[in-house]
C-alpha positions in Angstrom: 129.8 96.8 89.7 126.9 99.0 88.8 127.3 98.4 85.0 124.2 97.7 83.0 123.7 94.1 82.1 124.7 93.2 78.6 122.9 89.9 78.6 119.8 89.9 76.3 116.7 87.8 76.4 114.4 87.1 73.4 110.6 87.0 73.4 108.3 85.8 70.7 105.0 87.7 71.4 101.9 86.7 69.5 98.9 89.0 69.1 96.2 86.7 70.5 93.2 88.8 69.2 94.2 88.4 65.6 93.0 85.1 63.9 96.2 85.2 61.7 98.2 85.2 65.0 100.9 87.6 63.9 104.0 87.7 66.2 106.9 90.0 66.9 110.3 88.7 68.1 112.2 91.2 70.3 115.5 91.0 72.0 116.0 93.2 75.0 118.5 93.6 77.9 117.6 91.3 80.7 117.4 94.2 83.1 114.9 96.1 80.9 111.5 96.7 82.5 109.0 94.3 81.1 106.4 97.1 80.9 108.6 98.7 78.3 108.6 95.5 76.3 104.8 95.4 76.4 104.6 99.0 75.3 107.0 98.5 72.4 105.2 95.4 71.1 101.7 96.9 71.5 102.9 99.9 69.4 104.2 97.4 66.8 100.8 95.8 66.6 99.0 99.2 66.7 97.0 98.3 69.9 96.9 100.3 73.1 99.6 99.3 75.6 97.6 100.7 78.5 94.8 98.1 77.9 96.9 95.3 76.8 98.0 92.3 78.9 100.6 89.7 78.4 100.0 86.0 79.2 101.9 82.8 78.8 100.8 80.1 76.4 99.4 78.2 79.3 97.3 81.3 80.2 99.2 82.7 83.2 99.0 86.5 83.5 102.4 88.3 83.7 103.0 91.2 86.0 104.7 93.9 83.9 106.4 95.4 87.0 109.5 93.2 86.8 112.5 92.8 84.6 112.5 91.1 81.2 115.1 88.7 82.5 112.8 87.7 85.3 109.9 87.1 83.0 112.2 85.1 80.7 113.4 82.9 83.5 109.9 82.3 84.9 107.9 82.0 81.6 110.3 81.4 78.7 110.3 82.9 75.2 106.7 82.5 73.9 104.1 84.9 75.2 100.8 86.3 74.0 99.5 89.9 74.0 95.8 90.4 74.6 94.5 93.9 73.8 91.6 94.1 76.2 89.9 96.9 74.4 89.6 94.8 71.2 88.3 91.6 72.9 85.5 92.1 75.3 85.8 88.5 76.6 89.5 88.8 77.2 88.9 91.1 80.3 86.8 88.4 81.9 89.3 85.7 81.0 92.2 87.7 82.4 90.4 88.3 85.7 89.9 84.5 85.9 93.6 83.9 85.0 94.9 86.3 87.6 92.5 84.7 90.1 93.9 81.3 89.1 97.5 82.5 89.3 96.9 83.8 92.9 95.3 80.6 94.0 98.0 78.5 92.4 100.9 80.2 94.1 99.4 80.2 97.6 
């Protein structure tokens, strides 16, 4: 019963700070921590994972402290990575998004 899940989920993650909008497609076990997905994709894009955030295409910030499967069920396949150290304005935008997300769910 404690066997690891073999189901995989796929994400297409776009680097929002790059005008060419490059993307990476990753398939991970649904029980993988989403923080590990962010770290992997950030390394692929050569940006800092510590200062990167992932948002949905509609602009909702995603909490990395959950499983990939949970993120997939809630938000689907297409996500955006925002490296906050590259884009000064992204920090401000993200704070607004998290604020908006909190307001929306209450």
